[in-house]
N, CA, C, O and the ligand as a Tripos MOL2 file, in Angstrom:
@<TRIPOS>MOLECULE
protein
  313   311    79     0     0
PROTEIN
NO_CHARGES

@<TRIPOS>ATOM
      1 N          25.8820   13.5120   14.0710 N.3       1 MET1
      2 CA         26.2130   12.1070   14.2940 C.3       1 MET1
      3 C          25.6970   11.2710   13.1240 C.2       1 MET1
      4 O          24.4990   11.2670   12.8380 O.2       1 MET1
      5 N          26.5850   10.5790   12.4660 N.am      2 THR2
      6 CA         26.1860    9.7440   11.3480 C.3       2 THR2
      7 C          26.2140    8.2800   11.7630 C.2       2 THR2
      8 O          27.2210    7.7770   12.2590 O.2       2 THR2
      9 N          25.1010    7.6160   11.5520 N.am      3 GLU3
     10 CA         25.0290    6.2030   11.8720 C.3       3 GLU3
     11 C          24.9110    5.3900   10.5990 C.2       3 GLU3
     12 O          24.5810    5.9060    9.5310 O.2       3 GLU3
     13 N          25.1860    4.1250   10.7410 N.am      4 GLN4
     14 CA         25.0540    3.2230    9.6060 C.3       4 GLN4
     15 C          23.9070    2.2570    9.8280 C.2       4 GLN4
     16 O          23.5970    1.8650   10.9530 O.2       4 GLN4
     17 N          23.2880    1.8890    8.7190 N.am      5 CYS5
     18 CA         22.1880    0.9320    8.7800 C.3       5 CYS5
     19 C          22.6840   -0.4170    9.3000 C.2       5 CYS5
     20 O          23.7370   -0.9080    8.8930 O.2       5 CYS5
     21 N          21.9000   -1.0020   10.2090 N.am      6 PHE6
     22 CA         22.2420   -2.2960   10.7750 C.3       6 PHE6
     23 C          22.2680   -3.3850    9.7070 C.2       6 PHE6
     24 O          23.0290   -4.3480    9.8050 O.2       6 PHE6
     25 N          21.4320   -3.2230    8.6920 N.am      7 TYR7
     26 CA         21.2870   -4.2690    7.6750 C.3       7 TYR7
     27 C          22.2450   -4.1140    6.5030 C.2       7 TYR7
     28 O          22.8980   -5.0730    6.0910 O.2       7 TYR7
     29 N          22.3250   -2.8850    5.9630 N.am      8 CYS8
     30 CA         23.0660   -2.7330    4.7090 C.3       8 CYS8
     31 C          24.2190   -1.7410    4.8040 C.2       8 CYS8
     32 O          24.9060   -1.4920    3.8140 O.2       8 CYS8
     33 N          24.4350   -1.1700    5.9960 N.am      9 LYS9
     34 CA         25.4980   -0.1860    6.2060 C.3       9 LYS9
     35 C          25.2890    1.1070    5.4030 C.2       9 LYS9
     36 O          26.2240    1.8790    5.1920 O.2       9 LYS9
     37 N          24.0650    1.3190    4.9670 N.am     10 GLY10
     38 CA         23.7510    2.5540    4.2540 C.3      10 GLY10
     39 C          23.6960    3.7380    5.2000 C.2      10 GLY10
     40 O          23.7480    3.5710    6.4190 O.2      10 GLY10
     41 N          23.5910    4.9370    4.6370 N.am     11 ASN11
     42 CA         23.5080    6.1340    5.4590 C.3      11 ASN11
     43 C          22.1310    6.2620    6.0920 C.2      11 ASN11
     44 O          21.1070    5.9720    5.4740 O.2      11 ASN11
     45 N          22.1400    6.7100    7.3600 N.am     12 ILE12
     46 CA         20.9040    6.9070    8.1020 C.3      12 ILE12
     47 C          20.6020    8.3980    8.1460 C.2      12 ILE12
     48 O          21.4790    9.2060    8.4520 O.2      12 ILE12
     49 N          19.3650    8.7590    7.8420 N.am     13 LYS13
     50 CA         18.9790   10.1670    7.9160 C.3      13 LYS13
     51 C          17.8160   10.3390    8.8880 C.2      13 LYS13
     52 O          17.0550    9.4030    9.1360 O.2      13 LYS13
     53 N          17.6870   11.5540    9.4360 N.am     14 ASN14
     54 CA         16.5570   11.8680   10.3070 C.3      14 ASN14
     55 C          15.2910   11.9340    9.4670 C.2      14 ASN14
     56 O          15.2790   12.5080    8.3780 O.2      14 ASN14
     57 N          14.2350   11.3420    9.9890 N.am     15 ASP15
     58 CA         12.9840   11.2740    9.2420 C.3      15 ASP15
     59 C          11.8240   11.2240   10.2250 C.2      15 ASP15
     60 O          12.0270   11.1700   11.4380 O.2      15 ASP15
     61 N          10.6180   11.2410    9.6980 N.am     16 THR16
     62 CA          9.4460   10.9850   10.5340 C.3      16 THR16
     63 C           8.5970    9.9370    9.8410 C.2      16 THR16
     64 O           8.6130    9.8090    8.6160 O.2      16 THR16
     65 N           7.8580    9.1920   10.6420 N.am     17 ARG17
     66 CA          6.9890    8.1840   10.0620 C.3      17 ARG17
     67 C           5.7340    8.0670   10.9150 C.2      17 ARG17
     68 O           5.6530    8.6220   12.0100 O.2      17 ARG17
     69 N           4.7660    7.3390   10.3930 N.am     18 THR18
     70 CA          3.5450    7.0810   11.1430 C.3      18 THR18
     71 C           3.6980    5.7390   11.8390 C.2      18 THR18
     72 O           3.8690    4.7080   11.1890 O.2      18 THR18
     73 N           3.6360    5.7590   13.1660 N.am     19 HIS19
     74 CA          3.8120    4.5440   13.9530 C.3      19 HIS19
     75 C           2.4400    3.9470   14.2550 C.2      19 HIS19
     76 O           1.5790    4.6220   14.8180 O.2      19 HIS19
     77 N           2.2380    2.7020   13.8880 N.am     20 VAL20
     78 CA          0.9510    2.0500   14.0940 C.3      20 VAL20
     79 C           1.1340    0.8910   15.0610 C.2      20 VAL20
     80 O           2.0080    0.0450   14.8710 O.2      20 VAL20
     81 N           0.2930    0.8550   16.1140 N.am     21 VAL21
     82 CA          0.3370   -0.2340   17.0750 C.3      21 VAL21
     83 C          -1.0290   -0.8960   17.1160 C.2      21 VAL21
     84 O          -2.0340   -0.2260   17.3560 O.2      21 VAL21
     85 N          -1.0790   -2.1830   16.8890 N.am     22 ASP22
     86 CA         -2.3320   -2.9280   16.9700 C.3      22 ASP22
     87 C          -2.3600   -3.6770   18.2890 C.2      22 ASP22
     88 O          -1.6360   -4.6540   18.4790 O.2      22 ASP22
     89 N          -3.2130   -3.2020   19.2090 N.am     23 LEU23
     90 CA         -3.2820   -3.8190   20.5340 C.3      23 LEU23
     91 C          -4.3700   -4.8840   20.6050 C.2      23 LEU23
     92 O          -4.6540   -5.4190   21.6770 O.2      23 LEU23
     93 N          -4.9660   -5.1850   19.4770 N.am     24 GLY24
     94 CA         -6.0370   -6.1710   19.4780 C.3      24 GLY24
     95 C          -7.3870   -5.5010   19.6160 C.2      24 GLY24
     96 O          -8.1850   -5.4870   18.6800 O.2      24 GLY24
     97 N          -7.6420   -4.9320   20.8230 N.am     25 LYS25
     98 CA         -8.9260   -4.2700   21.0170 C.3      25 LYS25
     99 C          -8.9280   -2.8530   20.4600 C.2      25 LYS25
    100 O          -9.9920   -2.2710   20.2480 O.2      25 LYS25
    101 N          -7.7670   -2.3070   20.2260 N.am     26 CYS26
    102 CA         -7.7220   -0.9940   19.6020 C.3      26 CYS26
    103 C          -6.4260   -0.8100   18.8150 C.2      26 CYS26
    104 O          -5.4240   -1.4800   19.0630 O.2      26 CYS26
    105 N          -6.4780    0.1030   17.8740 N.am     27 VAL27
    106 CA         -5.3190    0.4110   17.0480 C.3      27 VAL27
    107 C          -4.9170    1.8560   17.3260 C.2      27 VAL27
    108 O          -5.7460    2.7630   17.2670 O.2      27 VAL27
    109 N          -3.6560    2.0560   17.6260 N.am     28 ILE28
    110 CA         -3.1580    3.3940   17.9100 C.3      28 ILE28
    111 C          -2.2550    3.8360   16.7670 C.2      28 ILE28
    112 O          -1.3070    3.1420   16.3980 O.2      28 ILE28
    113 N          -2.5660    4.9930   16.2200 N.am     29 ILE29
    114 CA         -1.7830    5.5400   15.1160 C.3      29 ILE29
    115 C          -1.1260    6.8260   15.6010 C.2      29 ILE29
    116 O          -1.8140    7.7880   15.9430 O.2      29 ILE29
    117 N           0.1950    6.8450   15.6310 N.am     30 ILE30
    118 CA          0.9260    8.0220   16.1070 C.3      30 ILE30
    119 C           1.6350    8.6510   14.9110 C.2      30 ILE30
    120 O           2.5420    8.0620   14.3230 O.2      30 ILE30
    121 N           1.2030    9.8500   14.5720 N.am     31 ARG31
    122 CA          1.7270   10.5120   13.3830 C.3      31 ARG31
    123 C           2.9700   11.3380   13.6990 C.2      31 ARG31
    124 O           3.1830   11.7570   14.8370 O.2      31 ARG31
    125 N           3.7860   11.5620   12.6710 N.am     32 ASN32
    126 CA          4.9880   12.3940   12.7890 C.3      32 ASN32
    127 C           5.9490   11.9140   13.8720 C.2      32 ASN32
    128 O           6.5410   12.7220   14.5880 O.2      32 ASN32
    129 N           6.0990   10.6090   13.9890 N.am     33 THR33
    130 CA          7.0320   10.0500   14.9570 C.3      33 THR33
    131 C           8.4530   10.1670   14.4200 C.2      33 THR33
    132 O           8.7460    9.6650   13.3340 O.2      33 THR33
    133 N           9.3460   10.8280   15.1700 N.am     34 PRO34
    134 CA         10.7290   10.9560   14.6880 C.3      34 PRO34
    135 C          11.4140    9.6010   14.5950 C.2      34 PRO34
    136 O          11.2870    8.7720   15.4960 O.2      34 PRO34
    137 N          12.1320    9.3790   13.5180 N.am     35 CYS35
    138 CA         12.8480    8.1170   13.3660 C.3      35 CYS35
    139 C          14.0950    8.3490   12.5170 C.2      35 CYS35
    140 O          14.3030    9.4370   11.9800 O.2      35 CYS35
    141 N          14.9010    7.3290   12.4080 N.am     36 MET36
    142 CA         16.0730    7.3390   11.5490 C.3      36 MET36
    143 C          15.7980    6.3600   10.4200 C.2      36 MET36
    144 O          15.4820    5.1950   10.6630 O.2      36 MET36
    145 N          15.9170    6.8320    9.1920 N.am     37 THR37
    146 CA         15.6060    5.9670    8.0550 C.3      37 THR37
    147 C          16.8500    5.7560    7.2010 C.2      37 THR37
    148 O          17.5910    6.7010    6.9280 O.2      37 THR37
    149 N          17.0740    4.5200    6.7830 N.am     38 CYS38
    150 CA         18.1900    4.1900    5.9130 C.3      38 CYS38
    151 C          17.8980    4.6940    4.5030 C.2      38 CYS38
    152 O          16.8400    4.4040    3.9450 O.2      38 CYS38
    153 N          18.8370    5.4490    3.9270 N.am     39 GLU39
    154 CA         18.6310    5.9820    2.5880 C.3      39 GLU39
    155 C          18.7320    4.8830    1.5370 C.2      39 GLU39
    156 O          18.2730    5.0490    0.4070 O.2      39 GLU39
    157 N          19.3300    3.7680    1.9140 N.am     40 GLN40
    158 CA         19.5590    2.7040    0.9470 C.3      40 GLN40
    159 C          18.4350    1.6700    0.9070 C.2      40 GLN40
    160 O          17.8790    1.3940   -0.1550 O.2      40 GLN40
    161 N          18.1020    1.0980    2.0690 N.am     41 CYS41
    162 CA         17.1020    0.0280    2.0760 C.3      41 CYS41
    163 C          15.7690    0.4610    2.6770 C.2      41 CYS41
    164 O          14.7970   -0.2930    2.6300 O.2      41 CYS41
    165 N          15.7120    1.6820    3.2500 N.am     42 GLY42
    166 CA         14.4480    2.2010    3.7600 C.3      42 GLY42
    167 C          14.0750    1.6950    5.1420 C.2      42 GLY42
    168 O          12.9800    1.9830    5.6260 O.2      42 GLY42
    169 N          14.9560    0.9510    5.7820 N.am     43 GLU43
    170 CA         14.7010    0.4540    7.1310 C.3      43 GLU43
    171 C          14.6340    1.6290    8.1030 C.2      43 GLU43
    172 O          15.4550    2.5430    8.0220 O.2      43 GLU43
    173 N          13.6690    1.6170    9.0200 N.am     44 SER44
    174 CA         13.5230    2.7110    9.9800 C.3      44 SER44
    175 C          13.8560    2.2540   11.3880 C.2      44 SER44
    176 O          13.6050    1.1090   11.7660 O.2      44 SER44
    177 N          14.4250    3.1710   12.1540 N.am     45 TYR45
    178 CA         14.7720    2.8930   13.5430 C.3      45 TYR45
    179 C          14.2350    4.0120   14.4180 C.2      45 TYR45
    180 O          14.0690    5.1440   13.9620 O.2      45 TYR45
    181 N          13.9640    3.6900   15.6780 N.am     46 TYR46
    182 CA         13.6550    4.7110   16.6640 C.3      46 TYR46
    183 C          14.8250    4.8040   17.6300 C.2      46 TYR46
    184 O          15.4590    3.8000   17.9560 O.2      46 TYR46
    185 N          15.1010    6.0220   18.0850 N.am     47 THR47
    186 CA         16.0990    6.1620   19.1410 C.3      47 THR47
    187 C          15.4700    5.6730   20.4510 C.2      47 THR47
    188 O          14.2500    5.5280   20.5370 O.2      47 THR47
    189 N          16.2860    5.4240   21.4510 N.am     48 ASP48
    190 CA         15.7900    4.9450   22.7410 C.3      48 ASP48
    191 C          14.7860    5.9260   23.3440 C.2      48 ASP48
    192 O          13.7760    5.5200   23.9200 O.2      48 ASP48
    193 N          15.0800    7.2380   23.2050 N.am     49 ASP49
    194 CA         14.1950    8.2650   23.7470 C.3      49 ASP49
    195 C          12.8170    8.2050   23.1030 C.2      49 ASP49
    196 O          11.7940    8.2870   23.7830 O.2      49 ASP49
    197 N          12.8080    8.0600   21.7770 N.am     50 VAL50
    198 CA         11.5370    8.0140   21.0470 C.3      50 VAL50
    199 C          10.7770    6.7450   21.4020 C.2      50 VAL50
    200 O           9.5620    6.7790   21.5920 O.2      50 VAL50
    201 N          11.4870    5.6280   21.4920 N.am     51 GLN51
    202 CA         10.8630    4.3580   21.8440 C.3      51 GLN51
    203 C          10.1950    4.4380   23.2150 C.2      51 GLN51
    204 O           9.0910    3.9380   23.4290 O.2      51 GLN51
    205 N          10.9140    5.0930   24.1390 N.am     52 LYS52
    206 CA         10.4030    5.2690   25.4890 C.3      52 LYS52
    207 C           9.1430    6.1210   25.4780 C.2      52 LYS52
    208 O           8.1550    5.8100   26.1430 O.2      52 LYS52
    209 N           9.1990    7.2040   24.7090 N.am     53 ARG53
    210 CA          8.0790    8.1320   24.6020 C.3      53 ARG53
    211 C           6.8770    7.4400   23.9560 C.2      53 ARG53
    212 O           5.7380    7.6600   24.3670 O.2      53 ARG53
    213 N           7.1280    6.6150   22.9600 N.am     54 LEU54
    214 CA          6.0480    5.8660   22.3070 C.3      54 LEU54
    215 C           5.3630    4.9520   23.3110 C.2      54 LEU54
    216 O           4.1360    4.8560   23.3420 O.2      54 LEU54
    217 N           6.1680    4.2800   24.1330 N.am     55 ASP55
    218 CA          5.6110    3.3970   25.1540 C.3      55 ASP55
    219 C           4.6980    4.1660   26.0990 C.2      55 ASP55
    220 O           3.6310    3.6840   26.4800 O.2      55 ASP55
    221 N           5.1360    5.3850   26.4790 N.am     56 GLU56
    222 CA          4.3360    6.2170   27.3830 C.3      56 GLU56
    223 C           3.0230    6.6280   26.7180 C.2      56 GLU56
    224 O           1.9540    6.5580   27.3240 O.2      56 GLU56
    225 N           3.1270    7.0570   25.4590 N.am     57 ILE57
    226 CA          1.9320    7.4890   24.7280 C.3      57 ILE57
    227 C           0.9550    6.3220   24.6020 C.2      57 ILE57
    228 O          -0.2450    6.4810   24.8270 O.2      57 ILE57
    229 N           1.4770    5.1490   24.2400 N.am     58 ILE58
    230 CA          0.6320    3.9690   24.0520 C.3      58 ILE58
    231 C          -0.0430    3.5900   25.3680 C.2      58 ILE58
    232 O          -1.2240    3.2450   25.3990 O.2      58 ILE58
    233 N           0.7280    3.6610   26.4520 N.am     59 LYS59
    234 CA          0.1900    3.3140   27.7600 C.3      59 LYS59
    235 C          -0.9590    4.2490   28.1410 C.2      59 LYS59
    236 O          -1.9880    3.8060   28.6510 O.2      59 LYS59
    237 N          -0.7690    5.5560   27.8860 N.am     60 SER60
    238 CA         -1.7850    6.5220   28.2780 C.3      60 SER60
    239 C          -3.0240    6.4280   27.3920 C.2      60 SER60
    240 O          -4.1400    6.6670   27.8530 O.2      60 SER60
    241 N          -2.8270    6.0810   26.1290 N.am     61 VAL61
    242 CA         -3.9620    6.0130   25.2030 C.3      61 VAL61
    243 C          -4.6980    4.6900   25.3160 C.2      61 VAL61
    244 O          -5.9080    4.6360   25.0970 O.2      61 VAL61
    245 N          -3.9880    3.6230   25.6550 N.am     62 SER62
    246 CA         -4.6000    2.2930   25.6700 C.3      62 SER62
    247 C          -5.6790    2.1690   26.7360 C.2      62 SER62
    248 O          -6.4920    1.2460   26.6870 O.2      62 SER62
    249 N          -5.6970    3.0940   27.7090 N.am     63 GLY63
    250 CA         -6.7400    3.0690   28.7240 C.3      63 GLY63
    251 C          -8.0560    3.6080   28.2130 C.2      63 GLY63
    252 O          -9.1010    3.3730   28.8210 O.2      63 GLY63
    253 N          -8.0210    4.3230   27.1090 N.am     64 LEU64
    254 CA         -9.2380    4.8940   26.5420 C.3      64 LEU64
    255 C         -10.0690    3.8070   25.8730 C.2      64 LEU64
    256 O          -9.5310    2.8780   25.2700 O.2      64 LEU64
    257 N         -11.3760    3.9370   25.9860 N.am     65 MET65
    258 CA        -12.2530    2.9730   25.3460 C.3      65 MET65
    259 C         -12.5170    3.4180   23.9120 C.2      65 MET65
    260 O         -13.5790    3.9550   23.5980 O.2      65 MET65
    261 N         -11.5510    3.1890   23.0670 N.am     66 THR66
    262 CA        -11.7030    3.5900   21.6800 C.3      66 THR66
    263 C         -11.0960    2.5280   20.7850 C.2      66 THR66
    264 O         -10.1520    1.8400   21.1740 O.2      66 THR66
    265 N         -11.6330    2.3980   19.5980 N.am     67 GLU67
    266 CA        -11.1270    1.3730   18.6880 C.3      67 GLU67
    267 C          -9.9230    1.8540   17.8950 C.2      67 GLU67
    268 O          -8.9660    1.1120   17.6690 O.2      67 GLU67
    269 N          -9.9920    3.1030   17.4790 N.am     68 ILE68
    270 CA         -8.8850    3.6690   16.7180 C.3      68 ILE68
    271 C          -8.5290    5.0350   17.2870 C.2      68 ILE68
    272 O          -9.3840    5.9140   17.3880 O.2      68 ILE68
    273 N          -7.2690    5.2090   17.6550 N.am     69 ALA69
    274 CA         -6.8030    6.4930   18.1730 C.3      69 ALA69
    275 C          -5.7320    7.0310   17.2250 C.2      69 ALA69
    276 O          -4.7290    6.3640   16.9690 O.2      69 ALA69
    277 N          -5.9470    8.2280   16.7120 N.am     70 VAL70
    278 CA         -4.9590    8.8680   15.8540 C.3      70 VAL70
    279 C          -4.4350   10.0990   16.5850 C.2      70 VAL70
    280 O          -5.1850   11.0360   16.8570 O.2      70 VAL70
    281 N          -3.1510   10.0890   16.8960 N.am     71 ILE71
    282 CA         -2.5840   11.2020   17.6510 C.3      71 ILE71
    283 C          -1.2710   11.6610   17.0290 C.2      71 ILE71
    284 O          -0.6110   10.9130   16.3080 O.2      71 ILE71
    285 N          -0.9130   12.8860   17.3190 N.am     72 GLU72
    286 CA          0.3540   13.4370   16.8590 C.3      72 GLU72
    287 C           1.4260   13.1040   17.8990 C.2      72 GLU72
    288 O           1.1810   13.1910   19.1030 O.2      72 GLU72
    289 N           2.6040   12.7250   17.4290 N.am     73 TYR73
    290 CA          3.7060   12.5060   18.3480 C.3      73 TYR73
    291 C           4.0160   13.8060   19.0700 C.2      73 TYR73
    292 O           4.0240   14.8690   18.4500 O.2      73 TYR73
    293 N           4.2690   13.7390   20.3580 N.am     74 SER74
    294 CA          4.6040   14.9270   21.1250 C.3      74 SER74
    295 C           5.6070   14.5640   22.2010 C.2      74 SER74
    296 O           5.5330   13.4910   22.8000 O.2      74 SER74
    297 N           6.5380   15.4630   22.4400 N.am     75 ASP75
    298 CA          7.5150   15.2310   23.4990 C.3      75 ASP75
    299 C           6.9530   15.5830   24.8720 C.2      75 ASP75
    300 O           7.5300   15.2360   25.9030 O.2      75 ASP75
    301 N           5.8200   16.2780   24.8670 N.am     76 ASN76
    302 CA          5.2360   16.7090   26.1190 C.3      76 ASN76
    303 C           4.5690   15.5560   26.8420 C.2      76 ASN76
    304 O           4.0080   14.6590   26.2130 O.2      76 ASN76
    305 N           4.6320   15.5810   28.1650 N.am     77 ALA77
    306 CA          3.9980   14.5410   28.9560 C.3      77 ALA77
    307 C           2.4890   14.6380   28.7810 C.2      77 ALA77
    308 O           1.9350   15.7350   28.7010 O.2      77 ALA77
    309 N           1.8390   13.5090   28.7230 N.am     78 ALA78
    310 CA          0.3950   13.4780   28.4960 C.3      78 ALA78
    311 C          -0.3470   13.9380   29.7470 C.2      78 ALA78
    312 O          -1.5770   13.9820   29.7550 O.2      78 ALA78
    313 ZN         19.8240   -0.0920    5.0970 Zn       79 ZN79
@<TRIPOS>BOND
     1     1     2 1
     2     2     3 1
     3     3     4 2
     4     3     5 am
     5     5     6 1
     6     6     7 1
     7     7     8 2
     8     7     9 am
     9     9    10 1
    10    10    11 1
    11    11    12 2
    12    11    13 am
    13    13    14 1
    14    14    15 1
    15    15    16 2
    16    15    17 am
    17    17    18 1
    18    18    19 1
    19    19    20 2
    20    19    21 am
    21    21    22 1
    22    22    23 1
    23    23    24 2
    24    23    25 am
    25    25    26 1
    26    26    27 1
    27    27    28 2
    28    27    29 am
    29    29    30 1
    30    30    31 1
    31    31    32 2
    32    31    33 am
    33    33    34 1
    34    34    35 1
    35    35    36 2
    36    35    37 am
    37    37    38 1
    38    38    39 1
    39    39    40 2
    40    39    41 am
    41    41    42 1
    42    42    43 1
    43    43    44 2
    44    43    45 am
    45    45    46 1
    46    46    47 1
    47    47    48 2
    48    47    49 am
    49    49    50 1
    50    50    51 1
    51    51    52 2
    52    51    53 am
    53    53    54 1
    54    54    55 1
    55    55    56 2
    56    55    57 am
    57    57    58 1
    58    58    59 1
    59    59    60 2
    60    59    61 am
    61    61    62 1
    62    62    63 1
    63    63    64 2
    64    63    65 am
    65    65    66 1
    66    66    67 1
    67    67    68 2
    68    67    69 am
    69    69    70 1
    70    70    71 1
    71    71    72 2
    72    71    73 am
    73    73    74 1
    74    74    75 1
    75    75    76 2
    76    75    77 am
    77    77    78 1
    78    78    79 1
    79    79    80 2
    80    79    81 am
    81    81    82 1
    82    82    83 1
    83    83    84 2
    84    83    85 am
    85    85    86 1
    86    86    87 1
    87    87    88 2
    88    87    89 am
    89    89    90 1
    90    90    91 1
    91    91    92 2
    92    91    93 am
    93    93    94 1
    94    94    95 1
    95    95    96 2
    96    95    97 am
    97    97    98 1
    98    98    99 1
    99    99   100 2
   100    99   101 am
   101   101   102 1
   102   102   103 1
   103   103   104 2
   104   103   105 am
   105   105   106 1
   106   106   107 1
   107   107   108 2
   108   107   109 am
   109   109   110 1
   110   110   111 1
   111   111   112 2
   112   111   113 am
   113   113   114 1
   114   114   115 1
   115   115   116 2
   116   115   117 am
   117   117   118 1
   118   118   119 1
   119   119   120 2
   120   119   121 am
   121   121   122 1
   122   122   123 1
   123   123   124 2
   124   123   125 am
   125   125   126 1
   126   126   127 1
   127   127   128 2
   128   127   129 am
   129   129   130 1
   130   130   131 1
   131   131   132 2
   132   131   133 am
   133   133   134 1
   134   134   135 1
   135   135   136 2
   136   135   137 am
   137   137   138 1
   138   138   139 1
   139   139   140 2
   140   139   141 am
   141   141   142 1
   142   142   143 1
   143   143   144 2
   144   143   145 am
   145   145   146 1
   146   146   147 1
   147   147   148 2
   148   147   149 am
   149   149   150 1
   150   150   151 1
   151   151   152 2
   152   151   153 am
   153   153   154 1
   154   154   155 1
   155   155   156 2
   156   155   157 am
   157   157   158 1
   158   158   159 1
   159   159   160 2
   160   159   161 am
   161   161   162 1
   162   162   163 1
   163   163   164 2
   164   163   165 am
   165   165   166 1
   166   166   167 1
   167   167   168 2
   168   167   169 am
   169   169   170 1
   170   170   171 1
   171   171   172 2
   172   171   173 am
   173   173   174 1
   174   174   175 1
   175   175   176 2
   176   175   177 am
   177   177   178 1
   178   178   179 1
   179   179   180 2
   180   179   181 am
   181   181   182 1
   182   182   183 1
   183   183   184 2
   184   183   185 am
   185   185   186 1
   186   186   187 1
   187   187   188 2
   188   187   189 am
   189   189   190 1
   190   190   191 1
   191   191   192 2
   192   191   193 am
   193   193   194 1
   194   194   195 1
   195   195   196 2
   196   195   197 am
   197   197   198 1
   198   198   199 1
   199   199   200 2
   200   199   201 am
   201   201   202 1
   202   202   203 1
   203   203   204 2
   204   203   205 am
   205   205   206 1
   206   206   207 1
   207   207   208 2
   208   207   209 am
   209   209   210 1
   210   210   211 1
   211   211   212 2
   212   211   213 am
   213   213   214 1
   214   214   215 1
   215   215   216 2
   216   215   217 am
   217   217   218 1
   218   218   219 1
   219   219   220 2
   220   219   221 am
   221   221   222 1
   222   222   223 1
   223   223   224 2
   224   223   225 am
   225   225   226 1
   226   226   227 1
   227   227   228 2
   228   227   229 am
   229   229   230 1
   230   230   231 1
   231   231   232 2
   232   231   233 am
   233   233   234 1
   234   234   235 1
   235   235   236 2
   236   235   237 am
   237   237   238 1
   238   238   239 1
   239   239   240 2
   240   239   241 am
   241   241   242 1
   242   242   243 1
   243   243   244 2
   244   243   245 am
   245   245   246 1
   246   246   247 1
   247   247   248 2
   248   247   249 am
   249   249   250 1
   250   250   251 1
   251   251   252 2
   252   251   253 am
   253   253   254 1
   254   254   255 1
   255   255   256 2
   256   255   257 am
   257   257   258 1
   258   258   259 1
   259   259   260 2
   260   259   261 am
   261   261   262 1
   262   262   263 1
   263   263   264 2
   264   263   265 am
   265   265   266 1
   266   266   267 1
   267   267   268 2
   268   267   269 am
   269   269   270 1
   270   270   271 1
   271   271   272 2
   272   271   273 am
   273   273   274 1
   274   274   275 1
   275   275   276 2
   276   275   277 am
   277   277   278 1
   278   278   279 1
   279   279   280 2
   280   279   281 am
   281   281   282 1
   282   282   283 1
   283   283   284 2
   284   283   285 am
   285   285   286 1
   286   286   287 1
   287   287   288 2
   288   287   289 am
   289   289   290 1
   290   290   291 1
   291   291   292 2
   292   291   293 am
   293   293   294 1
   294   294   295 1
   295   295   296 2
   296   295   297 am
   297   297   298 1
   298   298   299 1
   299   299   300 2
   300   299   301 am
   301   301   302 1
   302   302   303 1
   303   303   304 2
   304   303   305 am
   305   305   306 1
   306   306   307 1
   307   307   308 2
   308   307   309 am
   309   309   310 1
   310   310   311 1
   311   311   312 2
@<TRIPOS>SUBSTRUCTURE
     1 MET1         2 RESIDUE 1 A MET
     2 THR2         6 RESIDUE 1 A THR
     3 GLU3        10 RESIDUE 1 A GLU
     4 GLN4        14 RESIDUE 1 A GLN
     5 CYS5        18 RESIDUE 1 A CYS
     6 PHE6        22 RESIDUE 1 A PHE
     7 TYR7        26 RESIDUE 1 A TYR
     8 CYS8        30 RESIDUE 1 A CYS
     9 LYS9        34 RESIDUE 1 A LYS
    10 GLY10       38 RESIDUE 1 A GLY
    11 ASN11       42 RESIDUE 1 A ASN
    12 ILE12       46 RESIDUE 1 A ILE
    13 LYS13       50 RESIDUE 1 A LYS
    14 ASN14       54 RESIDUE 1 A ASN
    15 ASP15       58 RESIDUE 1 A ASP
    16 THR16       62 RESIDUE 1 A THR
    17 ARG17       66 RESIDUE 1 A ARG
    18 THR18       70 RESIDUE 1 A THR
    19 HIS19       74 RESIDUE 1 A HIS
    20 VAL20       78 RESIDUE 1 A VAL
    21 VAL21       82 RESIDUE 1 A VAL
    22 ASP22       86 RESIDUE 1 A ASP
    23 LEU23       90 RESIDUE 1 A LEU
    24 GLY24       94 RESIDUE 1 A GLY
    25 LYS25       98 RESIDUE 1 A LYS
    26 CYS26      102 RESIDUE 1 A CYS
    27 VAL27      106 RESIDUE 1 A VAL
    28 ILE28      110 RESIDUE 1 A ILE
    29 ILE29      114 RESIDUE 1 A ILE
    30 ILE30      118 RESIDUE 1 A ILE
    31 ARG31      122 RESIDUE 1 A ARG
    32 ASN32      126 RESIDUE 1 A ASN
    33 THR33      130 RESIDUE 1 A THR
    34 PRO34      134 RESIDUE 1 A PRO
    35 CYS35      138 RESIDUE 1 A CYS
    36 MET36      142 RESIDUE 1 A MET
    37 THR37      146 RESIDUE 1 A THR
    38 CYS38      150 RESIDUE 1 A CYS
    39 GLU39      154 RESIDUE 1 A GLU
    40 GLN40      158 RESIDUE 1 A GLN
    41 CYS41      162 RESIDUE 1 A CYS
    42 GLY42      166 RESIDUE 1 A GLY
    43 GLU43      170 RESIDUE 1 A GLU
    44 SER44      174 RESIDUE 1 A SER
    45 TYR45      178 RESIDUE 1 A TYR
    46 TYR46      182 RESIDUE 1 A TYR
    47 THR47      186 RESIDUE 1 A THR
    48 ASP48      190 RESIDUE 1 A ASP
    49 ASP49      194 RESIDUE 1 A ASP
    50 VAL50      198 RESIDUE 1 A VAL
    51 GLN51      202 RESIDUE 1 A GLN
    52 LYS52      206 RESIDUE 1 A LYS
    53 ARG53      210 RESIDUE 1 A ARG
    54 LEU54      214 RESIDUE 1 A LEU
    55 ASP55      218 RESIDUE 1 A ASP
    56 GLU56      222 RESIDUE 1 A GLU
    57 ILE57      226 RESIDUE 1 A ILE
    58 ILE58      230 RESIDUE 1 A ILE
    59 LYS59      234 RESIDUE 1 A LYS
    60 SER60      238 RESIDUE 1 A SER
    61 VAL61      242 RESIDUE 1 A VAL
    62 SER62      246 RESIDUE 1 A SER
    63 GLY63      250 RESIDUE 1 A GLY
    64 LEU64      254 RESIDUE 1 A LEU
    65 MET65      258 RESIDUE 1 A MET
    66 THR66      262 RESIDUE 1 A THR
    67 GLU67      266 RESIDUE 1 A GLU
    68 ILE68      270 RESIDUE 1 A ILE
    69 ALA69      274 RESIDUE 1 A ALA
    70 VAL70      278 RESIDUE 1 A VAL
    71 ILE71      282 RESIDUE 1 A ILE
    72 GLU72      286 RESIDUE 1 A GLU
    73 TYR73      290 RESIDUE 1 A TYR
    74 SER74      294 RESIDUE 1 A SER
    75 ASP75      298 RESIDUE 1 A ASP
    76 ASN76      302 RESIDUE 1 A ASN
    77 ALA77      306 RESIDUE 1 A ALA
    78 ALA78      310 RESIDUE 1 A ALA
    79 ZN79       313 GROUP 0 **** ****
């Protein structure tokens, strides 16, 4: 499936990136998060599934009393 960039209509390729969420009291860093990256302008997108999974990961980690959490992206339930 080939998609086009929302901004520049460039080609989108499968990629991974480091997703960083600043919740104020803690920062969550999720490594190797699958994303779609525009080859032209470098804009990155998450699919709905990945976005949903990120929300779950963030929810489960945000309960921890930690300032910085660095975790690997995983499809497995926490
Ligand atoms: Zn683009």
